[in-house]
C-alpha atoms as one frame of an Amber mdcrd trajectory, in Angstrom:
protein
  71.318 106.197  87.858  69.168 108.291  90.157  65.725 109.591  89.323  65.604
 112.903  87.459  63.737 114.606  90.307  65.708 113.056  93.151  68.808 114.853
  94.456  72.037 112.876  94.335  73.029 112.259  97.970  76.755 112.904  98.370
  79.231 111.861 101.045  82.484 113.827 101.121  85.544 112.088 102.583  88.112
 114.593 103.796  87.683 118.169 104.963  91.161 119.621 104.537  92.029 122.092
 101.791  90.556 120.048  98.936  87.396 119.068 100.787  86.558 122.367 102.464
  87.653 124.814  99.747  86.869 122.977  96.508  84.520 120.039  96.891  82.057
 120.917  99.647  81.181 124.388  98.291  80.862 123.216  94.686  78.769 120.151
  95.647  76.438 122.197  97.843  76.097 124.813  95.079  75.188 122.347  92.314
  71.558 121.775  91.365  70.700 118.099  91.678  73.355 117.334  94.306  72.780
 117.250  98.072  75.727 117.249 100.474  74.607 114.576 102.914  77.648 113.469
 104.952  81.142 114.806 105.633  83.813 112.403 106.856  86.690 113.722 108.944
  88.308 112.425 112.139  89.700 115.850 113.064  87.515 117.432 115.809  88.325
 120.977 114.719  87.391 120.202 111.113  84.213 118.494 112.308  83.184 121.734
 114.021  84.073 123.738 110.912  81.947 121.406 108.786  78.981 121.649 111.180
  79.217 125.439 111.172  79.351 125.634 107.373  76.732 122.915 106.709  74.444
 122.549 109.758  72.183 119.947 108.142  74.973 117.613 107.083  75.804 114.409
 108.948  79.338 114.073 110.313  81.209 110.761 110.326  84.639 110.075 111.768
  85.757 107.330 109.370  84.886 106.168 105.839  83.875 102.777 107.242  80.772
 104.441 108.696  79.580 105.139 105.160  79.280 101.540 104.063  76.449 100.909
 106.545  74.682 103.868 104.899  75.161 102.607 101.353  71.411 102.570 100.651
  71.221 106.246 101.673  74.072 107.489  99.467  74.484 107.884  95.706  77.994
 109.306  95.423  81.183 109.273  97.498  83.689 112.075  96.830  87.211 111.272
  98.025  89.251 114.345  98.988  91.416 112.693 101.629  95.232 112.246 101.417
  96.521 110.587  98.245  97.486 107.282  99.877  93.843 106.714 100.902  92.338
 107.178  97.434  92.576 103.590  96.225  91.358 101.779  99.383  88.423 104.137
  99.954  87.413 104.124  96.277  87.609 100.326  96.237  85.357 100.039  99.292
  82.829 102.499  97.857  82.679 100.754  94.482  82.238  97.367  96.156  79.348
  98.902  98.106  77.778  99.897  94.789  78.239 103.656  95.260  79.437 105.985
  92.502  82.810 107.614  93.165  84.616 110.873  92.416  88.300 110.914  93.407
  90.443 114.024  93.663  93.554 113.889  91.523  95.668 111.817  91.406  93.239
 108.911  91.460  96.069 106.560  92.476  99.821 106.225  92.689 100.083 104.090
  89.538  98.276 103.686  86.253  97.735 100.006  87.024  95.821 100.901  90.199
  93.732 103.422  88.288  92.822 100.852  85.646  91.962  98.289  88.331  89.538
 100.788  89.871  88.092 101.480  86.415  87.559  97.750  85.843  85.872  97.385
  89.237  83.549 100.317  88.530  82.522  98.817  85.188  82.026  95.408  86.790
  79.736  96.942  89.427  78.015  99.213  86.919  78.712 102.441  88.803  80.247
 105.778  87.845  83.918 106.523  88.543  85.403 109.928  87.781  88.414 112.054
  88.736  88.273 115.701  89.825  90.451 117.635  87.376  89.115 121.139  87.977
  91.888 122.841  86.007  90.193 121.776  82.776  87.761 124.591  83.599  90.366
 127.269  84.336  89.679 130.454  82.409  93.003 130.421  80.563  92.643 126.764
  79.587  89.137 127.348  78.199  90.501 130.346  76.262  93.321 128.283  74.785
  90.898 125.515  73.801  88.811 128.101  71.932  91.866 129.526  70.145  92.914
 126.037  69.059  89.401 125.169  67.879  89.362 128.379  65.823  92.773 127.624
  64.297  94.057 131.001  65.506  97.626 129.790  66.045  98.000 127.555  63.007
  99.693 124.240  63.701 100.850 124.195  67.310 104.514 123.281  67.637 105.305
 123.942  71.305 103.144 124.201  74.417 104.633 125.690  77.571 102.639 125.452
  80.791 103.783 126.713  84.178 102.258 126.168  87.590 104.811 128.066  89.629
 104.801 129.419  93.165 107.242 131.176  95.488 107.108 129.232  98.749 110.677
 129.153 100.079 109.549 127.846 103.479 108.185 124.343 103.955 104.575 124.085
 105.104 104.787 120.499 106.363 102.177 117.790 105.979 101.888 114.688 103.839
 102.236 116.567 100.537 105.860 117.335 101.437 106.633 113.927 102.912 109.413
 111.829 101.440 107.538 108.597 102.200 106.648 107.056  98.808 103.420 105.696
 100.316 102.149 109.271 100.716 102.382 109.965  96.935 103.554 113.493  97.730
 105.721 115.959  95.839 104.923 118.343  93.021 105.215 115.726  90.277 101.989
 114.084  91.445 100.393 117.283  92.808 100.689 120.148  90.340 102.108 117.725
  87.782  98.736 115.966  87.680  97.188 119.232  86.499  99.700 120.257  83.845
  99.979 116.747  82.395  96.190 116.326  82.246  95.861 119.658  80.441  98.567
 118.756  77.922  96.953 115.392  77.158  93.512 116.970  76.858  94.814 119.534
  74.370  97.278 117.525  72.305  96.578 113.848  72.852  98.751 110.812  73.634
 102.442 111.004  74.446 105.267 108.864  73.024 108.317 110.233  74.883 108.848
 111.708  78.350 111.852 113.458  79.842 111.779 114.950  83.347 113.848 116.661
  86.016 112.581 116.498  89.618 114.696 118.436  92.091 114.565 118.935  95.864
 115.582 122.560  96.349 114.453 123.812  99.777 116.452 123.069 102.945 114.818
 120.214 104.817 112.595 119.218 101.892 112.061 115.479 101.426 110.418 115.342
  98.009 110.470 117.197  94.705 109.586 120.883  94.835 110.965 122.030  91.461
 109.969 119.821  88.532 110.146 120.014  84.734 108.524 117.586  82.295 109.074
 117.490  78.529 106.538 115.540  76.474 106.586 114.544  72.830 103.026 113.973
  71.686 102.147 111.413  69.034 100.892 114.269  66.842 104.250 116.055  66.971
 103.550 118.798  69.508 106.151 119.216  72.244 104.919 120.171  75.715 107.228
 121.755  78.273 105.610 121.655  81.716 106.867 123.306  84.888 105.690 122.751
  88.471 107.599 124.580  91.168 107.386 125.969  94.695 110.753 127.727  94.380
 110.211 130.198  91.537 111.291 133.689  92.621 110.038 135.248  89.361 106.937
 133.670  87.865 106.836 132.919  84.158 103.764 132.964  81.909 101.044 130.484
  82.797 100.859 129.532  79.101 103.081 130.207  76.104 101.811 128.413  73.013
 103.712 128.697  69.739 102.143 127.848  66.413 102.993 128.116  62.722 100.985
 131.341  62.375 100.948 132.962  65.819 101.700 132.534  69.495  99.588 133.045
  72.615 101.025 134.170  75.949  99.007 134.362  79.170 100.168 135.416  82.645
  98.403 134.967  85.977  96.373 132.226  87.654  92.660 131.578  87.261  90.737
 133.459  90.023  88.328 130.678  91.013  90.418 129.119  93.785  90.883 132.514
  95.423  87.134 133.131  95.145  86.321 129.804  96.801  88.753 130.574  99.624
  86.852 133.832 100.172  83.556 131.957 100.443  82.203 133.026  97.048  80.058
 130.662  94.954  79.353 130.362  91.232  75.593 130.639  91.739  75.711 133.926
  93.657  78.839 135.717  92.446  77.990 137.613  89.252  81.673 138.035  88.441
  82.518 134.352  88.976  85.431 133.227  86.829  85.878 136.648  85.207  89.226
 138.425  85.194  90.020 142.069  84.314  91.177 142.917  80.815  94.572 143.878
  82.237  95.211 140.137  82.712  94.072 139.005  79.280  96.601 137.087  77.242
  97.927 138.290  73.906  98.243 136.704  70.497 100.647 137.711  67.780 103.767
 136.867  65.765 107.227 138.370  66.267 105.986 140.605  69.086 106.479 140.863
  72.847 103.395 140.761  75.069 105.454 142.309  77.878 105.600 145.607  75.964
 101.921 145.541  75.077 102.423 144.228  71.575 100.141 141.671  70.010  96.346
 141.539  70.123  94.672 141.078  73.513  92.423 138.018  73.729  89.476 138.205
  76.094  89.787 135.437  78.668  86.907 132.990  78.788  84.942 132.776  82.008
  86.260 130.091  84.370  83.719 127.393  85.193  84.637 124.943  87.960  80.907
 124.434  88.548  80.700 122.593  85.226  82.444 119.522  86.639  79.831 118.709
  89.277  76.962 119.744  87.001  78.206 117.105  84.553  78.568 114.557  87.363
  74.959 115.175  88.377  73.885 114.761  84.754  75.874 111.544  84.353  74.224
 110.059  87.443  70.749 111.119  86.330  70.797 110.174  82.652  73.893 108.010
  82.173  76.115 110.358  80.176  79.884 109.911  80.215  81.461 111.641  83.225
  83.482 114.799  82.493  86.779 113.087  83.394  87.136 109.322  83.047  89.314
 106.932  85.008  91.052 105.879  81.785  92.024 109.488  81.108  93.447 109.652
  84.628  95.333 106.403  84.031  96.884 107.825  80.859  98.092 110.835  82.849
  99.590 108.454  85.406 101.371 106.595  82.600 103.108 109.902  81.875 103.781
 110.734  85.542 105.303 107.297  86.142 107.488 107.718  83.071 108.490 111.178
  84.304 109.466 109.820  87.704 111.589 107.116  86.075 113.159 109.648  83.732
 114.090 111.958  86.602 115.518 109.112  88.679 117.555 107.548  85.865 118.363
 110.622  83.765 116.890 109.109  80.606 114.137 109.738  78.086 111.339 107.203
  78.527 109.228 105.933  75.647 105.484 105.556  76.268 102.978 103.579  74.205
 100.545 106.044  72.645
């Protein structure tokens, strides 16, 4: 733990989309955290980092960090998926706390090995699952806590896009070592949300298709989960959806909740806005609010509108700072990430073999 009055000195590994759009701005904007070092070997990204954060040190490789171990309190890993485990292992062995962007690893076994190493070394290990602080997810959590839907029977969650042209890069690579494809990308989000809401899973069925010409890995994926408590989750992750469905459709014994549209926080971060200075951070117009009702169609304006909670990505790093200062549990644990990987591994097997896979709850 760091002293209560001492800023947590943070090194950020990776300055691509995740590092530059999500992590660096949120770290720099969080009280108690100080962005100390950015690691990227790309000269253009190095210049971008210097321009955005003039006082931050620039390193070309993660290996440069281990000689600075006494000057760092936290390493945030936002580099390509295949680098997560080796960099996290090196940081933990150096005695530095670690945050890893999702997915923490390619397998649940690797995630649990990292968790064991962190506990052995007595340092924090957490996983960045920002979508737990999406506005629609926070709204749904509140509805469930209030019992507004009755007993939930079916949870539908869609993370759909229309991207008919390939963008290239490791996320679309067919090399298994890259841990690319939508199952492990957007699938990490929708599975984590389903587990957070409805608990452990006992059965998994999945379809992972490669739709776009020239694509090497899944770009249109469906996952069906049977939770131990009886809820069924139907999760969609796609880059080939010409007409987008509702972000959430949740059906209960008393009412259903339907919500369209994506949380605005990513778009705000891309525009350079910050939670601390943007008075409308995480707020969406009432025209995008979801609706709750029974036997009605939200598309025709039926049902009762439900004000969307304010999105709060800043909460994640505020809780990380608190955990490092006073020893509280981090907002997302490595074991939670491992449980999500149990499901993703079962989904991959299901899609490959065309079977339903049983999972130990």
